[in-house]
C-alpha positions in Angstrom: 44.6 100.1 68.7 47.6 99.3 66.5 47.8 95.5 66.5 44.6 94.1 65.0 41.4 94.9 63.2 39.9 95.7 66.6 41.5 99.2 66.8 40.2 101.3 69.7 41.0 104.7 71.1 39.6 106.2 74.3 39.3 110.0 74.3 38.9 112.2 77.4 40.5 113.1 80.7 42.0 110.3 82.8 40.0 109.0 85.7 42.0 109.3 88.8 41.3 108.6 92.4 43.2 109.3 95.6 47.0 109.5 95.4 48.5 106.0 95.6 49.1 102.9 93.7 47.1 102.0 90.6 44.3 99.5 91.0 44.3 96.9 88.2 41.3 94.8 87.2 42.1 91.2 88.1 40.6 87.8 87.6 41.3 84.2 88.1 44.4 83.7 86.2 46.7 85.8 84.1 46.4 85.7 80.4 43.8 83.0 80.8 40.8 82.8 83.1 39.7 86.3 82.5 38.3 89.1 84.5 35.4 87.7 86.5 36.4 89.3 89.8 39.1 91.3 91.6 40.3 88.5 93.9 42.1 85.2 93.5 44.2 85.8 90.5 47.2 83.6 90.0 50.5 85.3 89.0 51.0 83.4 85.8 54.7 84.1 85.6 55.3 82.9 89.1 53.4 79.7 88.4 55.3 79.1 85.2 58.6 79.6 87.0 57.6 77.2 89.7 56.9 74.5 87.1 60.3 74.9 85.5 61.7 72.6 88.2 61.2 69.0 87.1 60.5 67.8 90.7 57.8 70.3 91.1 56.3 69.5 87.8 56.2 65.8 88.7 54.5 66.6 92.0 52.0 68.9 90.4 51.1 66.3 87.7 50.7 63.7 90.4 48.4 65.9 92.6 46.4 67.1 89.5 45.7 63.5 88.4 45.1 62.0 91.9 41.4 62.7 92.0 41.5 63.5 95.8 43.7 65.5 98.2 47.2 64.1 98.4 49.4 63.8 101.5 53.1 64.6 101.5 53.9 61.0 102.1 51.9 59.8 99.1 53.3 62.5 96.9 56.8 61.6 97.9 56.3 57.9 97.3 54.7 58.4 93.9 57.5 60.7 92.7 60.4 58.8 94.4 61.7 61.6 96.5 62.1 62.1 100.2 59.2 63.4 102.2 61.0 66.5 103.2 61.9 67.4 99.7 58.4 66.7 98.5 57.0 68.9 101.3 59.3 71.7 100.2 58.3 71.6 96.6 54.6 71.1 97.4 54.6 74.2 99.6 56.4 76.2 96.8 53.5 75.1 94.4 51.0 76.4 97.0 52.9 79.8 97.1 52.8 80.0 93.3 49.0 79.5 93.4 49.0 76.2 91.6 48.0 74.1 94.6 45.9 74.6 97.8 46.7 73.0 101.1 44.8 72.1 104.2 45.0 69.7 107.1 42.8 66.6 106.6 42.9 62.9 107.3 43.8 60.9 104.1 40.8 59.6 102.1 39.8 56.1 102.9 42.2 55.7 105.9 41.4 55.6 109.6 42.8 58.6 111.5 45.7 57.7 113.7 47.3 59.5 116.6 49.1 62.8 116.3 48.7 65.8 114.1 46.3 65.7 111.1 48.4 65.5 107.9 48.7 68.3 105.5 47.1 67.5 102.1 47.3 69.2 98.7 44.8 69.6 95.8 44.9 71.6 92.5 43.9 75.2 92.6 41.7 76.9 89.9 40.7 75.8 86.5 44.0 75.8 84.8 46.7 78.2 83.6 47.6 79.7 80.3 50.3 82.3 79.4 50.2 84.2 76.1 52.5 86.9 74.7 51.0 89.3 74.0 48.2 88.7 76.4 45.0 87.1 75.2 41.6 86.7 77.0 39.6 84.3 74.9 37.9 82.9 78.0 36.4 86.4 78.7 34.9 86.7 75.2 33.7 83.1 75.4 31.9 83.8 78.7 30.2 86.9 77.3 29.0 85.0 74.2 27.8 82.0 76.3 26.0 84.3 78.7 24.4 86.1 75.8 23.3 82.9 74.1 21.8 81.6 77.4 20.0 84.8 78.1 18.4 85.2 74.7 19.0 82.4 72.2 16.9 84.1 69.5 18.8 87.4 69.8 22.2 86.3 71.0 24.3 89.1 69.5 22.4 91.9 71.2 22.2 89.9 74.4 26.0 89.3 74.3 26.6 93.0 73.7 24.5 93.7 76.9 26.5 91.1 78.8 29.8 92.7 77.6 28.7 96.1 78.8 27.6 94.8 82.1 30.8 92.8 82.6 32.9 95.9 81.8 30.8 98.0 84.1 31.2 95.6 87.1 35.0 95.4 86.6 35.3 99.2 86.3 33.3 99.7 89.5 35.6 97.3 91.3 38.6 99.3 90.3 36.9 102.6 91.1 36.0 101.4 94.6 39.6 100.4 95.2 40.9 103.9 94.4 44.4 104.6 93.2 46.0 106.6 90.4 45.1 106.6 86.8 42.3 104.0 86.9 41.8 103.9 83.1 45.4 102.9 82.3 45.4 100.5 85.3 42.3 98.7 84.3 43.1 98.5 80.6 46.7 97.4 81.3 45.6 94.6 83.6 43.2 93.3 81.0 45.9 93.1 78.4 45.1 96.0 76.1 48.5 97.6 76.5 47.2 101.2 76.7 49.4 104.3 76.1 48.6 108.0 76.4 48.6 110.1 73.3 47.6 113.5 74.3 44.0 113.4 75.2 43.6 109.9 73.8 44.5 106.5 75.2 45.5 104.1 72.4 45.2 100.4 72.8 48.2 98.6 71.3 47.0 95.0 71.9 43.7 93.2 71.3 43.1 90.5 73.9 40.7 88.9 71.4 42.9 89.2 68.3 42.4 85.9 66.5 38.7 86.0 66.9 38.6 89.7 65.9 40.4 88.8 62.6 37.9 86.1 61.8 34.7 87.8 63.1 35.6 91.4 63.1 32.1 93.0 63.3 30.9 90.7 66.1 34.1 90.7 68.3 34.8 94.4 67.8 31.2 95.2 68.7 31.5 93.2 71.9 34.8 94.8 72.7 33.4 98.2 72.2 30.5 97.4 74.5 32.8 96.0 77.1 35.0 99.1 77.0 32.0 101.4 77.2 30.9 99.5 80.3 34.4 99.6 81.8 34.5 103.4 81.3 31.1 103.8 82.9 32.1 101.7 85.9 35.3 103.7 86.3 33.3 106.9 86.3 35.6 108.1 83.5 34.6 111.0 81.3 35.7 109.4 78.1 34.4 108.4 74.6 35.3 104.9 73.3 35.9 105.0 69.6 36.6 102.0 67.3 39.3 102.7 64.8 40.0 99.4 63.0 43.3 98.7 61.4 44.4 95.5 59.6 47.3 93.6 61.0 
C-alpha cells in the first residue's frame, strides 16, 4: 500500500468466478456506513448530487427533522412550494436513497375519504463522502464488537472480529460470482487495488488517520480483516503488511 503506514500487498493468483461482471462488497452507505452486508447501499454520489438542489435540500432537512413520516402537503407547506413540485423533489430524494416512501394516513389525523396519502421518512443512518474513501465506521464497529466480546482482551477479540467480518464479506462476494473477485472486493471497500505481476498492491488505506496514530493496532486489524476477506473469497493468496510512511 502506497498511501499510509498501513501498507499491504496481496500475493497469489486472482480468485475468479464464472465469466461476467465483478461482484463488489457493498454496505449501507458509500464511504461511510461500512461493509456490514451486501444489500441496501446508497450511491453516495447520486445522493450528493440530489442534495445540490436547494429545494431538495430544504425538503430533505424538513423530513429529517420532522420526527414522523411527512406527507407531500405538509412538506410543500413547510418549504413554501407547490404540492406538485414538492412531490417531484421528494420522489427524486427517494430515488437517490435518501428518503423512503410509503402510503400511510398522517399521524394524529383522522383518515378521510379517498386514497391513502404518500408519506416520506429519512432512510439509513446518514451519509458521508470522503476522497479518497475512508471507512472509519467499519473499524469502529470491529473495535466495539471486540470490546463487548472480551473487555479484558479487547485487542485479540477485535482481531478475531476483523477476521470474521472480512470472511463474511468475502463469502458474499464469492457466492455472487463474477470476474476477479479480489479486485472487486478490495475496490468496493476503498483500498484502490492494482495488479503488479503476481501481487495486488493497495494504494489507499480506508483507515488512514487512525493507522497513522495507532499503527500497530489498526494495521493489525486491517491485516486480520484482509486475511478473512481472502479466506471468504476462496482466494489462494498471502496477505503481507508492508508499511510505508506517508
